[in-house]
C-alpha positions, 0 to 999 in steps of 0.5 A: 500499500503506497505511502498516504501523506495527507492521512498522516497530516490528518491525524498529527491535526486530530493530535493538536486538536486533543491536546489543545481542546480546540481548533483554534488552541491547535490553528494556532499550534500548528500555523494554520486557520481553525478552518483549515484545522476544521477541513483537515479533521472532515477530511480524516473522518471522510477517509477512516468512514467515522466520526472522531469529534463531536464538536459544540460551540464551547467544547469537543472531545472524542467519539468513542470511536475517535477515542478508539482510532487516537488511542492506537494511532498516537503511539506511532506520532510519539515514534515519528516525533521520536524518529525527526528529534533524534535525527534533527541532534535535538535531544543532544545538541543545544540548538534552535528556539527555545520558548520559555514562560518565566514567572515575571519577577524570576525573570527580572530580578534573577534571570536577567543578570546572567542571561548575556553569559547563557546565550554566549555559552549556547551560540546556535541558541534562539531565547524566548522568554515568556512572562504572563501573571498565569502560565501558558497552556504549553502544548497548546501555545507552543511552550517548550518550558515553564519556571513557575513559583507555587505548587503545581496541579497534577496533570500531564505535564511534568514538574521538577522542584528547583527550590524553596525560597523563604518568604519574607516580610520586610520594609525600607528603613525609611518606612519604619523610621517614619512608621516604627518597627513591629517586633512582634506579629500582633503589632503588624495591625498598625502598620500600612500593609502592601497587598497582592492578589493572587492572579491563580484565584483572584484572592487576596494572599494572607500573611502568616509566620512560620516557625516549626509547626507554629503557624501566625496568622497576621492581622496584614491590612492596607490601602495598596492592592497590587497584582504584579510583584515587581510593582509591590516590590518597587512600592515597599521600595519606595517606602510606601508600606511593609510587604511580604516577598520572596527571600530570592528576589530581595537577596541584594537589596536586603545586602545593600540595607535598602530593605530590612527584614522584620522578623528573621526569627520566623524563618519557616515559610516557603515557596517553592520553583518548578520547572515545567514541561510536557512530557518526561520524554525525550526531552530536547538538550535546550530544554535541560540546558536552560533547567540547569542553568537557572539551577546555577544561577539560584545556587549563586 
């Protein structure tokens, strides 16, 4: 039987729709129009003689026949992708285009000063850093890797913890000179506290102090509410109030005396940083190289 390239193309399009959950996202990932994706699926359904997808205005899902068909063909697509990847040397050579979704504060405060060194070390690599409040849909948006704070929901994605960074309560010397220094957890109630809204939940982060197994909630109040960690830090540096920040982002500011840690004897609250990528199988060298780069920068 002669090889049917159109059949392979149709199956690849089906895989993109299934993985992204919509024709529009699949079209973006494939560089096609949504109507082009729809036509490709229709041709594939005509070729195999069954309806593969149930389409509504809000969702797309596999039919029973489609699920059985996809279960059979998906491993073959993985094999083709592996062969192509190995042929290009992507598993052993750091080259090509790398798209990384990065937490904005980590990108600006930690990575940016060291990017020149990374790019000099890998001259055949093109790096695109994407900073957003929320992590991208890795498959649908064509993202190779994400570097994100916070616990990662269980999914088909692979998450590797890079570190735990402490949560610090800080203020500037000027603010403390004007308003006084809170000595106990209870005294925070009398101060201007800069609030931060969690972009994932839409709720304001609650303030706590941790020491061993002891957790003390703080009555943190203030007129400023932020949804960008960089803006919150800048406002704190300008003397607008007390803030809770990640130690990783303010190490130099503390060393320079521009910020003061208020509760050093409550060191127990931490926040994790993860590297997240779509699959554990055949991870390209460029992805591993960037993860190792992040670990190296963190260790400094």
